[in-house]
C-alpha positions in Angstrom: 108.8 105.0 246.2 111.3 104.2 243.5 108.6 104.2 240.9 107.3 107.5 242.1 110.8 109.0 241.9 111.2 107.7 238.4 107.9 109.2 237.3 108.7 112.6 238.8 112.1 112.5 237.0 110.5 111.5 233.8 107.9 114.3 234.2 110.6 116.9 235.0 112.6 115.8 231.9 109.4 116.0 229.8 108.8 119.5 231.1 112.3 120.6 230.4 112.0 119.1 226.9 108.7 120.9 226.4 110.1 124.2 227.5 113.0 123.8 225.2 110.7 123.0 222.3 108.5 126.1 223.1 111.7 128.2 223.4 112.8 126.9 220.0 109.4 127.6 218.4 109.3 131.0 219.9 112.8 131.7 218.5 111.8 130.4 215.1 108.6 132.6 215.2 110.6 135.7 216.1 113.1 135.0 213.3 110.3 134.5 210.9 108.7 137.8 212.0 111.9 139.7 211.6 112.5 138.2 208.2 108.9 139.1 207.2 109.4 142.6 208.4 112.7 142.9 206.7 111.2 141.6 203.4 108.3 144.2 203.8 110.8 147.0 204.3 112.8 145.9 201.3 109.7 145.8 199.1 108.6 149.2 200.4 112.1 150.6 199.8 112.2 149.1 196.3 108.8 150.6 195.5 109.9 154.0 196.9 113.1 153.9 194.8 111.1 152.9 191.7 108.7 155.8 192.2 111.6 158.2 192.7 113.4 156.9 189.6 110.3 157.3 187.5 109.9 160.9 188.9 113.5 161.7 188.1 113.2 160.2 184.6 110.3 162.5 184.0 112.2 165.6 185.1 113.5 167.9 182.4 116.7 169.2 184.0 117.1 172.1 181.5 113.5 173.3 182.0 113.9 173.2 185.8 117.3 174.9 185.8 116.9 177.3 182.9 113.6 179.0 183.0 112.9 181.0 179.9 110.1 183.5 179.7 108.9 186.8 178.2 108.7 190.1 180.2 107.2 192.8 177.9 109.7 193.4 175.1 112.4 191.3 176.8 113.2 187.6 176.6 114.3 186.4 180.0 116.2 183.4 181.4 115.9 182.7 185.1 114.4 186.2 185.4 117.3 187.9 183.8 116.4 190.4 181.0 118.4 190.4 177.8 118.7 193.7 176.0 117.6 197.3 176.4 114.8 199.4 175.0 114.2 203.1 175.2 113.2 204.0 178.7 114.3 200.8 180.2 118.1 200.7 180.7 118.8 197.2 181.9 122.1 197.1 183.7 124.9 195.3 181.9 125.4 193.2 185.0 121.9 191.7 184.4 122.5 191.3 180.7 125.9 189.7 181.1 124.5 187.2 183.7 121.7 186.3 181.3 124.2 185.8 178.4 126.2 183.5 180.7 123.0 181.5 181.4 122.3 181.2 177.7 125.9 179.9 177.0 125.6 177.4 179.9 122.2 176.2 178.6 123.6 175.6 175.1 126.7 173.8 176.4 124.5 171.7 178.8 122.0 170.7 176.1 124.7 169.9 173.6 126.5 167.7 176.1 123.4 165.9 177.3 122.0 165.3 173.8 125.3 164.4 172.2 125.2 167.3 169.8 128.4 168.9 168.5 129.2 172.5 167.6 130.3 172.9 164.0 132.5 175.9 163.9 132.5 177.6 167.3 132.4 176.7 171.0 131.4 178.4 174.2 133.1 178.8 177.6 130.3 179.4 180.1 131.9 181.5 182.9 128.9 183.2 184.5 128.8 186.9 183.7 132.1 186.7 181.8 131.4 183.9 179.3 133.4 183.7 176.1 133.3 182.1 172.7 135.9 181.0 170.2 136.4 179.4 166.8 137.2 175.7 166.9 140.1 176.2 164.6 141.4 179.1 166.7 140.8 178.0 170.3 143.3 180.5 171.8 141.5 183.6 170.5 138.6 184.3 172.8 135.7 186.7 172.2 133.6 188.1 175.0 130.0 187.3 175.5 129.6 190.2 177.9 129.6 194.0 177.6 129.9 197.1 179.7 128.5 200.6 179.8 131.1 201.6 177.2 130.6 198.7 174.8 129.7 201.0 172.0 133.1 202.8 172.1 135.6 201.7 169.5 132.9 200.1 167.4 133.6 200.1 163.7 130.6 199.0 161.6 129.5 196.7 164.3 132.7 194.6 164.4 133.3 194.8 168.2 134.5 191.7 170.0 131.1 191.5 171.8 129.3 191.4 168.4 131.6 188.6 167.3 131.1 186.7 170.5 127.3 187.0 170.1 127.5 185.9 166.5 129.3 182.8 167.7 126.8 182.2 170.5 124.0 182.3 167.9 125.9 179.9 165.6 126.1 177.4 168.5 122.4 177.8 169.1 121.8 177.1 165.5 123.8 173.9 165.8 121.8 172.7 168.8 118.5 173.5 167.2 119.5 171.7 164.0 120.4 168.7 166.0 117.1 168.8 167.9 115.2 169.2 164.6 116.5 165.7 163.5 115.1 164.3 166.8 111.9 166.2 167.5 110.3 165.6 170.9 106.6 164.7 171.0 104.5 167.8 170.8 107.4 170.1 169.9 107.6 171.5 166.3 110.8 170.3 164.6 111.6 173.8 163.3 112.1 176.8 165.7 109.7 179.7 165.3 112.5 182.1 164.4 114.9 180.7 161.8 118.6 181.5 162.4 120.4 182.6 159.3 124.0 183.6 159.6 124.0 186.3 162.3 120.3 186.9 162.4 117.4 185.2 164.2 113.9 185.8 162.8 115.5 188.3 160.4 116.9 190.4 163.2 120.7 190.8 163.7 122.2 189.6 167.0 124.9 192.3 166.7 124.6 195.4 168.8 125.4 197.5 165.9 124.9 201.2 165.3 123.2 201.5 168.8 120.0 199.7 167.7 119.4 198.3 171.1 115.7 197.7 170.5 116.4 195.4 167.6 119.1 193.7 169.5 116.6 193.1 172.3 114.2 191.6 169.8 116.9 189.3 168.5 117.5 188.0 172.0 113.8 187.5 172.6 113.5 185.5 169.4 116.6 183.4 170.4 115.1 182.5 173.7 111.8 181.7 172.1 113.6 179.3 169.8 115.3 177.6 172.8 
C-alpha cells in the first residue's frame, strides 16, 4: 500500500512537471510567434516607408504646385491667365493672382536650389506681391495692377512696370543658376533669352498700352520657367 501511494505521488508529480513543461513551451511558442509577427510588421513598415520615400524623392514639388501651361495667346500658371489681348479682357484680379504665383515660384525655386538674386528680390504676397532693389529694401514696387494702371504713366515708367522688370530680373537669375546645373533632358538655355527688360525680344513693361505684346512677354517668361 505504501509503495502504491509512493507511485501515485510520483506519477502526480510527474504530471505536474509535464504540464508545467508544456505550459512553458506553449508560452515560448506564443512569444516566438509574437516576435515573428512583430518582425514581419516591422519589415513591411520599413518596405512601405522605403517605397514612400522613393516616391517623394521622385516628386517635383514645383511642377506639382505650380502648373504652367498655354491657353491660346496666354501663358498660364495654375490656370491663371497673364495678360490681355483685344477681345479678351482678363480681369486684373486674375492677372494679379497669376503674378503672385510667378513671384512665389521664383522665390521657392531659388530657396530650394540655393540660388541667389543678384540685384532685386521678391515679396510673394498673393495678389499683392512686391519687388525691391537689394540695396534699397525699403522702397517697394508693386507686381500688381488695377483697371486704372495706365493712368499717370509717363513713357512706361509706372511702378508696376518697374516691379515687373525686377520680377524678370529675378527670373533671369534663377534661369542662369539652372543653366549651370542642367537637369537631364532639359536644355541648359531657356527658349526665350532674357535681356534687360525683355524676354524673347519683347518688353515685360506694359508701356503705351501694348497689352498684346505684354501678354506675349508673359507667355515667353512662363515658357522659360
